[in-house]
N, C-alpha and C positions, 0 to 999 in steps of 0.2 A: 447443601440446602440452597436453593434458589431465592432470589430476592422475594419473590412473591410467596414463597412457603414461610420465610421469615415474617412477613407481614401477617399472615393466616396465623402463624404459631402465636404472634403477640395477642392478637384478637381471640384465639382460643384460650390461651391462660386467663385471659380477662374474663371469658364467659365463664370458664370452669370456677374461678374465684369467686365470681357473683353468684352462681348456683350454690357453692359451697357454704356462702355467706347465708343464704336464704335457708337452706335445708339444715344447717347444724351438722350433726353427726348420721342423719337418716340416710339409709343406702338408697342411691338413684338408679332405677332401672332403664330409664329411657329419658332423652332430652329431645325435644323439637325445635328447630332453628328455622326462621323465615329469613333467607337472604336473596336480595334483591339483585337484577342483572346489573344495574348501575352502581351498586354499593362500593364497587372495587375490591371485594371479597370473592375470592374463587372456592366454591363450595366443595370440590374434590380436595384441595389443599385444606380446608377446615378438618374434613373427614379424616385426612391423613394424620393430622397433628393430634386429633381428639385422644387416641389411645395414650399418646406421649404425655399430654397433659393431664389426663385424667389418673395416671398411675399413682397408688398411693393416697388416694382422696375418695371421699364416699360416691364419686361416680365411675370408679374403676369398674370396667366390666358393662358400664350401662350402653345402651345402644342409642346411636346419633341417627336423627331422622332430619333431613334438611329439605325444606320447602323452597324450591326456587320460584322467587316472583318476577314475572315478565315486567319488562319496561312499557309501561303505557304513559303516553302523552296526548295533550290537547294542543293543536296548533293555535296560536293567536291570530293567525293571519286569515286561515280558512276555516277555523273552530271545528276542525276535524279531529276526531278521537281516534288512536288507534295504538298498535304495538310497535316498538322499533325493532325490526329485525337484526339490527346489529348495534353497536355502539356508538355510530354516528348520529346524531342527533337533528335529523332532517325530517321534515314531513314530506309527503307526496308531491306536495304544491311546490317544493323547493326552499319553503323558509326553515330558518333555524330559531326562529322564535316561538318556543315550546314551553308549556307548563307542564312538568313531570307529575303526574297522577300516583304512579307507583314504581318500584323498581329500586328505589334507594334503601329498603328496609334491611336491617340488621337487627333481629330480634329474637329473643328467647320466647317462644311461643307457648313451650308446655314441659314441665318437668314431672316426671312420675317417680314416686319413692316407694320402697318397699315398706 
């Protein structure tokens, strides 16, 4: 396993544990996550870890849906709002003085039970 996958494995284990605590013994059929571009979490790695982490739990066999949230920022220098195209936090004006408006999320948005 790569280092990034180990990180996502721990995050996925925590998410599965949180959902299990919330639903008890109810069978989960779908989990929807929001993962921001700036969260430091790789959505594909979470998807890879999901089946491993859900084995033997009420989430086993559930469908995982991941909504990727773009990095949206506001420049404090020129007051422009926009999306970051990459992970380098620079405005088109050259300023790095940015407010992050979205993209740091890591949220369980919805859990569907049977």
